[in-house]
C-alpha positions as MATLAB code, in Angstrom:
seq = 'MLYLGIDLHKAQITINMRNENGDAIQTGQIRTDNDSINDFFAKLVKRAGKTRGFMAIFEVCGFHDWLYAKLKQCCCKEIVVIQPNS';
ca = [
     -21.246  -40.517    7.728;
     -24.361  -38.680    8.797;
     -26.072  -36.145    6.544;
     -27.836  -33.203    8.165;
     -30.235  -30.924    6.307;
     -31.122  -27.735    8.188;
     -33.861  -25.191    7.549;
     -32.905  -22.171    9.642;
     -35.482  -19.852   11.194;
     -35.118  -17.224   13.884;
     -36.778  -19.226   16.682;
     -36.007  -22.777   15.516;
     -34.145  -25.002   13.128;
     -35.907  -27.803   11.304;
     -33.611  -30.767   10.800;
     -33.568  -33.932    8.744;
     -30.686  -36.265    9.593;
     -30.013  -39.348    7.511;
     -27.511  -42.174    7.570;
     -25.435  -43.435    4.636;
     -28.340  -45.599    3.456;
     -30.584  -42.541    3.256;
     -32.690  -43.649    6.204;
     -34.089  -40.805    8.312;
     -32.687  -41.149   11.822;
     -33.887  -37.836   13.271;
     -36.308  -35.185   12.063;
     -38.035  -32.314   13.775;
     -37.549  -28.840   15.171;
     -34.985  -27.597   17.684;
     -35.407  -24.226   19.372;
     -32.534  -21.824   18.717;
     -31.966  -20.921   22.361;
     -28.448  -21.744   23.607;
     -29.432  -24.717   25.771;
     -31.465  -26.451   23.048;
     -28.856  -25.858   20.349;
     -25.958  -26.949   22.565;
     -27.834  -30.092   23.614;
     -28.666  -30.991   20.002;
     -25.111  -30.500   18.773;
     -23.584  -32.374   21.729;
     -25.768  -35.379   20.894;
     -24.975  -35.020   17.187;
     -21.214  -34.992   17.804;
     -21.516  -38.098   19.973;
     -23.660  -39.890   17.372;
     -21.382  -38.806   14.507;
     -18.362  -40.103   16.435;
     -19.708  -43.616   15.868;
     -19.676  -43.050   12.102;
     -17.262  -41.187    9.851;
     -18.543  -37.825   11.097;
     -21.242  -35.664    9.566;
     -21.858  -33.122    6.859;
     -24.487  -30.385    6.813;
     -26.385  -28.404    4.220;
     -28.488  -25.269    4.686;
     -29.696  -22.241    2.748;
     -27.911  -18.930    3.195;
     -29.895  -16.255    5.008;
     -29.143  -12.984    6.737;
     -28.511  -14.572   10.146;
     -26.758  -17.881    9.464;
     -23.280  -16.908   10.724;
     -23.818  -18.437   14.183;
     -24.934  -21.746   12.633;
     -21.906  -21.915   10.345;
     -19.610  -21.218   13.317;
     -21.366  -23.891   15.417;
     -20.967  -26.482   12.660;
     -17.252  -25.669   12.372;
     -16.884  -25.893   16.162;
     -18.499  -29.356   16.065;
     -15.973  -30.562   13.451;
     -18.509  -30.902   10.656;
     -16.659  -32.649    7.795;
     -18.330  -30.604    5.054;
     -20.662  -27.615    5.127;
     -22.715  -26.825    2.029;
     -24.411  -23.433    2.009;
     -26.996  -23.059   -0.734;
     -27.482  -19.657   -2.375;
     -30.973  -19.598   -3.893;
     -31.426  -18.027   -7.290;
     -33.165  -14.672   -7.078;
];
C-alpha cells in the first residue's frame, strides 16, 4: 500500500508519498494543469498496481471537489479528508 499526503493549492499540489515502511518515495510539487495532474496520477496508478493500491489524505478546502473525483477515478482505496478546527 502506498500512502499519499496532499496539500492542495490553486496552482499546484504538494505531495508526500510513502511506502508501508514509512519511507518517502516521492515528494514535491505538481502543477494543477490537466497534463501535469493526469501524468502524475497515471504514474501513481501504475506504481500502486505493484502494491496493494494507495490511500490519500488531504485537507478540505473550497475547491477540492476535482481532487476527490480524480482520486475516486484512480481507484484510491481510501480517501481521508481532514476538516480543520475553526
